[in-house]
C-alpha positions in Angstrom: -6.7 11.9 -14.6 -6.3 9.0 -12.3 -3.3 6.6 -12.8 -3.5 3.4 -11.0 -1.9 1.0 -13.5 1.1 -1.1 -12.6 2.5 -4.3 -14.2 2.4 -6.3 -10.9 2.8 -9.6 -13.0 6.4 -8.5 -14.1 7.0 -7.1 -10.8 6.3 -10.2 -8.9 8.4 -12.3 -11.4 11.8 -10.7 -10.6 11.0 -7.7 -13.0 10.2 -4.9 -10.6 12.6 -2.6 -12.2 11.2 -2.8 -15.7 7.7 -2.4 -14.2 8.7 0.7 -12.3 10.7 2.2 -15.4 7.6 1.6 -17.2 5.4 3.3 -14.8 7.6 6.4 -14.5 7.6 6.9 -18.2 3.8 6.7 -18.5 3.5 9.4 -15.8 6.1 11.6 -17.4 4.0 11.4 -20.5 0.7 12.4 -18.6 2.7 15.2 -17.2 4.0 16.5 -20.4 0.5 16.7 -21.8 -1.0 18.0 -18.7 1.4 21.0 -18.3 0.1 24.2 -18.0 -3.6 22.8 -17.7 -4.2 23.2 -14.0 -5.8 19.8 -14.5 -5.7 17.0 -11.9 -3.4 13.9 -12.0 -3.4 11.4 -9.3 -1.3 8.4 -8.6 -1.0 5.8 -6.5 1.9 5.1 -4.1 2.5 3.3 -1.1 2.9 3.8 2.8 4.8 0.6 3.7 8.5 1.5 4.7 7.8 5.4 5.0 8.8 5.4 8.6 9.8 1.9 10.2 9.0 1.5 13.6 6.7 4.6 14.0 3.5 6.1 12.6 4.3 7.5 9.4 2.4 10.7 8.1 1.7 12.4 4.8 4.8 14.7 5.6 7.1 11.8 5.4 9.0 10.8 2.4 8.7 14.1 0.7 12.2 14.9 0.7 14.4 13.3 -2.0 17.5 13.1 0.1 15.6 11.8 3.0 13.7 9.3 0.9 16.5 7.8 -0.8 16.4 4.5 1.3 12.8 4.0 -0.2 13.8 4.7 -3.7 16.5 2.3 -4.0 17.6 4.1 -7.1 16.2 7.2 -9.4 13.9 4.9 -11.3 11.7 3.1 -8.6 7.9 3.9 -7.6 8.7 6.2 -4.8 11.0 8.2 -7.2 7.8 8.4 -9.5 5.6 9.7 -6.6 8.2 12.5 -6.0 8.5 13.4 -9.8 4.4 13.5 -9.7 4.6 16.0 -7.0 7.3 18.1 -8.8 4.6 18.5 -11.6 2.7 21.0 -9.5 5.5 23.6 -10.4 4.6 23.1 -14.1 1.0 23.7 -13.8 -0.5 20.3 -13.0 -2.7 19.6 -10.1 -0.8 16.7 -9.1 -1.5 14.5 -6.2 -0.4 11.3 -4.9 -2.6 8.9 -2.8 -0.5 6.6 -0.7 -2.5 3.3 -0.3 -1.7 0.8 2.7 0.0 -2.8 1.8 -3.5 -4.3 2.2 -6.4 -2.8 0.2 -8.8 -5.3 1.4 -12.6 -6.4 0.5 -14.3 -9.0 -1.4 -12.4 -9.6 -4.7 -9.2 -8.6 -3.2 -6.1 -10.7 -4.8 -3.3 -8.9 -3.0 -1.4 -9.4 0.2 -3.9 -10.9 2.4 -5.3 -13.4 -0.3 -1.5 -14.3 -0.7 -0.9 -15.1 3.0 -4.2 -17.1 3.0 -2.6 -19.0 0.2 0.5 -19.5 1.8 -1.0 -20.6 5.1 -2.8 -23.3 2.9 0.4 -24.5 1.2 2.4 -24.6 4.4 -0.1 -26.2 6.7 0.4 -23.4 9.3 -0.5 -19.7 9.5 2.7 -17.9 10.2 3.8 -14.4 11.2 7.3 -13.3 11.8 9.1 -13.2 15.4 6.5 -12.1 17.8 4.1 -11.0 15.2 3.7 -7.6 16.9 4.7 -5.5 13.7 1.9 -3.3 12.2 0.4 -3.0 9.0 -2.3 -0.6 8.0 -5.2 -1.2 6.0 -7.9 0.2 4.0 -11.3 -1.2 2.6 -11.3 -0.8 -1.0 -14.4 1.1 -1.2 -13.1 3.5 1.5 -10.0 3.8 -1.0 -12.2 4.6 -4.0 -13.9 7.4 -2.3 -10.7 9.0 -1.3 -9.6 9.1 -4.6 -12.7 10.6 -5.9 -12.1 13.4 -3.3 -8.7 14.0 -4.3 -9.9 14.4 -7.9 -12.2 16.9 -6.9 -10.4 18.9 -4.3 -6.9 17.8 -3.7 -4.7 21.0 -4.0 -1.5 20.6 -6.2 1.2 19.0 -4.5 -0.9 17.1 -2.0 0.1 13.7 -0.3 -3.0 12.0 0.9 -3.1 8.8 3.1 -5.8 6.3 2.3 -5.5 4.6 5.6 -8.6 3.5 8.0 -6.6 1.0 10.3 -3.3 2.7 11.3 -1.9 -0.4 12.2 -3.0 -4.0 12.5 -0.5 -6.4 14.3 0.4 -9.3 11.7 -0.1 -11.7 14.5 -4.0 -10.8 14.7 -3.9 -11.3 10.9 -2.3 -14.9 11.3 -4.9 -15.8 13.8 -7.7 -14.9 11.8 -6.4 -16.9 9.1 -5.5 -20.0 11.2 -8.8 -20.1 12.9 -10.8 -19.9 9.5 -8.5 -22.7 7.9 -8.5 -24.7 11.1 -4.6 -24.5 11.0 -2.2 -24.0 13.6 -0.7 -20.2 14.4 3.0 -20.3 14.8 6.0 -17.9 14.8 8.3 -18.0 11.8 12.0 -17.1 12.6 13.1 -13.9 11.0 15.8 -16.2 9.0 13.2 -18.4 7.7 10.9 -15.7 6.4 11.9 -15.7 2.8 11.3 -19.6 2.5 8.2 -19.5 4.3 6.6 -16.6 3.0 8.4 -16.6 -0.5 8.2 -13.0 -2.4 6.3 -11.7 1.0 9.4 -12.7 3.1 11.0 -9.3 2.8 7.9 -7.4 3.7 5.9 -9.5 6.2 8.1 -8.5 9.2 7.9 -4.7 8.3 6.7 -2.6 11.5 5.0 0.3 9.2 1.9 1.9 10.8 0.5 4.9 9.1 -1.6 7.9 10.1 -4.4 9.6 7.8 -5.0 12.5 10.1 -4.0 15.2 7.8 -5.8 13.7 5.0 -9.1 13.4 6.8 -8.6 17.2 8.0 -7.8 18.3 4.2 -10.5 16.4 2.4 -13.2 15.3 5.1 -12.3 11.8 4.2 -14.1 9.5 7.0 -14.0 5.6 6.1 -17.3 3.8 6.8 -16.2 0.2 5.6 -15.2 -2.7 7.6 -11.7 -2.9 9.1 -9.4 -5.3 8.0 -9.9 -7.7 11.0 -13.7 -7.3 10.7 -13.3 -7.8 7.2 -11.2 -11.3 7.3 -13.7 -12.6 9.9 -16.4 -12.4 6.9 -14.9 -15.4 5.4 -14.8 -14.4 1.6 -10.8 -14.8 1.7 -11.3 -18.3 2.5 -13.7 -19.7 0.2 -12.6 -21.7 -2.8 -14.2 -22.3 -6.4 
């Protein structure tokens, strides 16, 4: 079983805790149904904020005490990921696939599309500070391939990273957006990030690169699709209906 659902519409409108609570209840139900079966249960989690300022690996964030700063409370998404891993002790071949903040590709309506929309609305393509902070990324087809590999072969209790680009500077992203929209590219002061980037203000300045070396060694996964900058350059994020 692969569980990818999350109520993003509720989460992004101020109800993150309610969405996280519903997600945890769903995983608990799946775990009860699969206990003792040896069958797979995969859920999606995230890499953002795992190890700020350094390259995060699959080993990071597995200790509940050390990961308390990520959880922000016992009922958040990271706590749900830890609970999923614990199901391995109950006879479930559970694993967690951590996705980078941007899973890009044509049809993506996530963070990259949001940044393009913000740039259009503000008349400037912005980044925070000097824009050297890094986000990992993966093309959606490569991410899908990893989920398939994990379903087939990931050992119980595995943490996998669906990371193709280890860390793309946000300034580089802003420069591509600015060039395609014919807008100036400019720094946004950290204290103004919330006003400029709205709900993305608390995330856009995070320096959160991540590695997938252990995942590739374990599963043989090798991304083959375009990286984030190459994908942005293709132009599909900038077309309007």
